[in-house]
LODOSE-624397 format. One line per field, with one value per residue (C-alpha): residue number from 0; residue in one letter; x, y, z. Coordinates in steps of 0.001 Angstrom, whole numbers, plus 500000, padded with zeros to 6 digits. Last residue first. Example, Ala and Ser with C-alpha at 12.3 -4.5 7.8 and 13.67 -1.06 7.14 Angstrom:
nr	1|0
rest	S|A
x	513670|512300
y	498940|495500
z	507140|507800
end
This chain:
nr	227|226|225|224|223|222|221|220|219|218|217|216|215|214|213|212|211|210|209|208|207|206|205|204|203|202|201|200|199|198|197|196|195|194|193|192|191|190|189|188|187|186|185|184|183|182|181|180|179|178|177|176|175|174|173|172|171|170|169|168|167|166|165|164|163|162|161|160|159|158|157|156|155|154|153|152|151|150|149|148|147|146|145|144|143|142|141|140|139|138|137|136|135|134|133|132|131|130|129|128|127|126|125|124|123|122|121|120|119|118|117|116|115|114|113|112|111|110|109|108|107|106|105|104|103|102|101|100|99|98|97|96|95|94|93|92|91|90|89|88|87|86|85|84|83|82|81|80|79|78|77|76|75|74|73|72|71|70|69|68|67|66|65|64|63|62|61|60|59|58|57|56|55|54|53|52|51|50|49|48|47|46|45|44|43|42|41|40|39|38|37|36|35|34|33|32|31|30|29|28|27|26|25|24|23|22|21|20|19|18|17|16|15|14|13|12|11|10|9|8|7|6|5|4|3|2|1|0
rest	G|S|G|A|K|D|G|S|L|L|D|R|V|W|G|P|K|A|W|E|I|V|S|K|G|R|S|D|R|L|A|P|S|L|G|F|S|L|F|L|H|I|I|Q|R|Q|A|A|R|A|A|E|A|G|T|G|G|H|G|T|N|Q|V|A|L|H|F|A|T|S|G|P|K|N|R|L|T|A|D|C|G|R|E|L|L|C|K|V|A|A|A|C|R|T|R|V|A|R|H|L|P|T|A|G|N|K|D|Q|L|D|I|E|A|G|A|D|L|L|C|R|I|T|E|V|Q|R|K|P|D|W|D|P|G|R|L|C|G|D|A|A|Y|H|L|P|S|S|K|R|H|N|T|T|S|N|P|N|A|G|A|A|L|L|L|R|V|L|D|L|R|H|G|A|A|A|L|H|L|A|T|D|G|A|Y|L|W|H|V|I|K|S|Q|Y|L|R|P|E|D|L|L|L|T|A|L|G|P|D|A|K|L|L|N|G|V|K|S|R|D|D|D|V|I|A|A|L|I|A|Q|M
x	784083|781304|782314|781101|777786|777058|775299|776118|778474|780265|780650|782002|784605|785539|785965|788505|787687|785045|784691|781500|780124|780555|778747|780244|778284|781304|780672|780551|777499|775834|774666|776513|773886|774623|772143|774268|774784|776126|778616|779683|780143|782418|784400|784753|786105|788564|789682|790447|792322|794286|795246|796317|798628|798058|796398|799480|797746|797534|797576|793811|793171|789524|786265|786389|787335|783962|782256|784116|782460|784529|784422|788104|787186|785897|782290|779807|777478|778665|777261|778437|775845|777779|777285|778872|781854|782321|782016|784593|786919|786601|787341|790505|791549|793765|791562|788418|789415|790490|787283|785307|787285|786036|788044|787284|790893|791377|789772|786094|784400|781748|782179|782690|784595|782442|784154|782030|783288|786898|786392|784595|787464|790007|788029|787849|791616|792201|790178|792020|795434|798544|801702|804453|802492|801591|797885|798638|795542|793980|790673|792504|794261|790994|789565|792492|791379|792908|792882|795700|797742|797521|795166|792268|791486|788145|788943|790309|792634|791465|793335|790558|790929|794667|794239|791554|793709|796549|794437|793387|796805|795493|798859|797234|794962|797921|799704|796723|796116|799643|798615|799121|799849|803027|802400|802647|803101|802108|803378|803509|805931|808518|807775|806979|807453|807915|806452|807441|805961|803709|800786|800180|796649|797279|800722|798955|798209|801848|802956|799871|800142|803760|802918|800078|802214|804975|802635|800877|804083|802796|806376|805168|803085|806088|808128|805356|805165|808886|809006|806350
y	599015|599961|597915|594585|596246|596462|599769|599900|602831|601262|597943|599734|601405|598084|596501|599053|600514|603205|605321|603493|604098|607843|607809|608391|610722|612492|615630|613557|611660|611203|607575|607127|609561|612433|612571|614159|610718|609373|612187|611769|607990|608571|611107|608744|605971|608407|609426|605795|605480|608623|607331|604018|605728|605502|608892|610651|613998|613896|611156|611391|607677|607552|607210|610675|612344|611378|612783|616074|616349|615540|617147|617803|621476|620842|619836|621260|618659|619144|622674|623957|624308|624995|621399|620157|622463|621331|617642|617973|619807|617002|614424|616044|613488|615815|615445|615657|618937|620434|619403|620928|624177|624302|623079|624519|624278|628046|628062|627707|629642|627450|628579|632241|633726|636267|636662|633875|631623|632513|631802|628527|627339|628269|626437|623378|623401|623819|620688|618822|619455|618539|620161|617985|617234|613652|614363|617443|619515|621786|623324|626306|626855|626875|629211|631602|631829|630066|631790|629457|632405|634166|637131|635144|637171|636063|636392|639904|641141|644367|644511|642607|639856|639707|639460|636792|634715|635140|633740|630780|629816|626981|626874|627237|629957|631908|631559|632734|635533|636838|637321|635322|637080|635127|631670|630079|626326|624426|622504|624912|624291|622701|622436|625898|626341|629775|631735|635320|638796|638154|640562|643141|643109|642604|644218|647498|647776|648868|649557|647930|645048|644451|644640|642144|639727|639996|639341|636434|634578|631448|630771|630470|633616|635508|634492|635714|638986|639607|638622|641172
z	685172|682806|679782|681093|681858|678119|677447|673742|674142|677065|675256|672187|674372|676006|672591|671421|667979|668490|665337|664306|667792|667380|664065|660622|658341|656942|659000|662176|663321|666710|666888|670181|671518|673867|676748|679462|681039|677759|677389|680998|680715|677716|679740|682689|680444|678886|682377|683211|679920|680740|684184|682634|680177|676418|676237|677583|677215|673442|670791|670346|670756|669795|671729|673288|670018|668529|671626|671097|667718|664661|661210|660459|660996|664534|665042|667540|669082|672655|672817|676207|678943|682139|683266|680041|680546|684150|683261|680517|682905|685451|682755|681448|678839|676756|673671|675763|677396|674069|672281|675153|674852|671262|668295|664867|663752|663921|667373|668162|670967|672577|676197|675385|678330|680154|683516|685030|682254|683069|686775|686063|683869|686542|689235|686972|686444|690182|690822|688068|689699|687713|689090|687631|684447|683583|683280|681187|680662|678083|679143|680644|677321|675386|678037|677498|673866|670873|667481|666352|665053|668418|668795|670246|673394|674801|678523|677849|680590|682237|685542|687324|684729|685393|689146|688839|686508|688978|691802|689651|688298|686150|684383|680961|682352|683759|680423|678366|680861|680249|676643|673468|670186|669515|670901|674350|674358|677476|680484|683427|686296|684004|680292|678980|675231|673717|670846|670004|670421|673419|673466|676210|677630|681345|681049|680339|684055|684592|688175|689680|687244|688221|691927|691602|689566|692176|695091|693392|692560|690817|689642|686040|686550|687912|684870|682566|684497|684133|680474|679581
end
């Protein structure tokens, strides 16, 4: 298991292919202990995760294809958070050393084409869309919306992804300028896909009621001053 995980981190297609050829069971083998990756891939891997979870988190498109062809389950949720590879693919790290939104979208599309459930909710009720919004991955949000995800689903705290879009989520370097620009794009996307700022969370609070910064409220109300 450690050998294939290391090869995935290094994006070594040849080594991953050879390991899977020698032992196809590696495609479905479960990790027995958690570990944090912070260099070439920035993500936690938990006990119960598979090699596909790591490849998805690193947006290693070719490796995702190899693992799927070897029998990896795109809907595996055997970790304690009940997160699928698609959840991990929807996560992003705007400040990561190898950040590539185009490759993230290609990975998401690949998993969806392989049968990944687009609206699968994890232990906290978060869908891949919630994850993409929380980490300010605008291209991933657009991809998921285009592929027909249900943007009105609420996580266990009661928020839709649109509610998260107007708040500081505390993830993905949300205070950085790049993250604020992505947040603006995400809000525009929700509006363009017909989501209403009047959409309510489980406590009856609307998206616009959650919006604190003036520029966010301007966007939601259609004020041109907020569209820059």
